[in-house]
C-alpha positions as CSV (number, residue, x, y, z in Angstrom):
1,M,0.0,0.0,0.0
2,P,1.4,3.4,-0.9
3,L,2.3,5.9,1.9
4,F,-0.6,8.2,0.9
5,W,-3.6,6.1,0.1
6,P,-6.6,8.0,-1.3
7,E,-9.5,7.9,1.1
8,H,-12.0,7.0,-1.6
9,V,-10.1,3.8,-2.4
10,K,-11.4,0.9,-0.4
11,T,-10.1,-2.0,-2.5
12,L,-8.0,-2.6,-5.5
13,D,-9.6,-4.7,-8.2
14,L,-6.9,-7.2,-9.0
15,N,-8.9,-8.7,-11.9
16,R,-8.1,-5.5,-13.9
17,N,-4.8,-4.5,-15.3
18,F,-3.0,-4.1,-12.0
19,S,-0.3,-1.6,-13.1
20,E,-2.8,0.7,-14.9
21,T,-5.2,0.8,-11.9
22,L,-2.3,1.3,-9.4
23,T,-0.8,4.1,-11.4
24,I,-4.2,5.9,-11.5
25,E,-4.8,5.4,-7.8
26,I,-1.4,6.7,-6.8
27,S,-1.2,9.7,-9.2
28,M,-4.4,11.0,-7.6
29,D,-2.7,11.0,-4.3
30,Y,0.3,13.0,-5.3
31,L,-1.7,16.2,-4.6
32,Q,-1.9,15.2,-1.0
33,K,1.8,14.3,-1.0
34,I,2.9,17.6,-2.4
35,I,1.3,19.5,0.5
36,S,3.4,17.4,2.9
37,D,6.5,18.2,0.7
38,F,5.7,21.9,1.0
39,E,5.8,21.6,4.8
40,L,9.2,19.9,4.6
41,H,10.5,22.1,1.8
42,S,11.3,18.9,0.0
43,V,12.3,20.0,-3.5
44,E,12.8,16.5,-4.7
45,G,9.4,15.5,-3.4
46,I,7.8,18.4,-5.1
47,K,9.5,17.5,-8.4
48,E,8.4,13.9,-8.0
49,C,4.7,15.1,-7.6
50,F,5.0,17.2,-10.8
51,N,6.5,14.2,-12.6
52,H,3.5,12.2,-11.5
53,G,0.8,14.5,-12.9
54,V,0.4,17.3,-10.4
55,N,0.1,20.6,-12.4
56,P,1.9,23.6,-11.0
57,N,-1.0,25.8,-12.2
58,Q,-3.7,23.6,-10.6
59,L,-6.3,25.1,-8.4
60,V,-6.8,23.7,-4.9
61,N,-9.9,24.9,-3.0
62,G,-10.3,27.6,-5.7
63,K,-6.8,29.0,-5.2
64,P,-3.5,28.3,-7.1
65,L,-1.6,25.4,-5.7
66,I,1.5,27.6,-5.2
67,Y,-0.4,29.6,-2.6
68,Q,-0.4,26.5,-0.4
69,L,3.4,26.7,-0.4
70,I,3.6,30.5,-0.1
71,N,1.1,30.6,2.8
72,M,3.1,28.1,4.9
73,Y,4.7,29.7,7.9
74,T,8.2,28.4,7.5
75,R,10.9,30.0,5.3
76,G,14.2,28.3,5.0
77,P,17.1,28.0,2.6
78,R,15.2,25.5,0.4
79,F,12.1,27.7,0.0
80,K,13.3,29.5,-3.1
81,S,14.2,26.1,-4.6
82,C,10.7,24.9,-4.0
83,I,9.4,28.0,-5.9
84,R,12.0,27.3,-8.6
85,A,10.5,23.8,-9.0
86,F,7.2,25.4,-9.9
87,V,8.7,27.8,-12.4
88,D,10.7,25.0,-14.0
89,Q,7.4,23.1,-14.5
90,G,5.7,26.0,-16.3
91,L,4.2,28.0,-13.5
92,E,2.0,30.8,-14.8
93,F,2.2,33.6,-12.1
94,E,1.2,37.1,-13.1
95,E,2.8,38.9,-10.2
96,K,6.3,38.9,-11.5
97,I,7.7,41.2,-8.8
98,L,6.4,38.9,-6.1
99,L,7.8,35.9,-8.0
100,S,11.2,37.4,-8.2
101,V,11.2,38.1,-4.4
102,L,10.1,34.5,-3.7
103,L,12.8,33.2,-5.9
104,D,15.3,35.6,-4.2
105,D,16.3,36.6,-7.7
106,A,17.6,40.2,-7.7
107,A,18.4,40.2,-11.5
108,L,14.8,39.2,-12.3
109,L,13.5,41.9,-9.9
110,E,15.5,44.6,-11.6
111,T,13.9,43.7,-14.9
112,Q,10.4,44.3,-13.5
């Protein structure tokens, strides 16, 4: 059983194509996993979630997913790398000045 098992999954139908079913079930759960990775500032974990189908521009509870990361209390040395993971995956973020501050990118800030 994966570490993060979706609540709606009660059983796994082994009569179907097992790998296809398991892939679908697990990829749905990467959204939950990425929230935990935000708390840990796990850049590799965030990248893993993106590689398994989480969209950096996805809305969660009506707000952009990146707001979940930005609104977390902790700020550490890996925070900007977490933001960079979003940008590298095609983040669409209109507030370029804020984005350059979050990335700790003075050169980008000067161009705004």
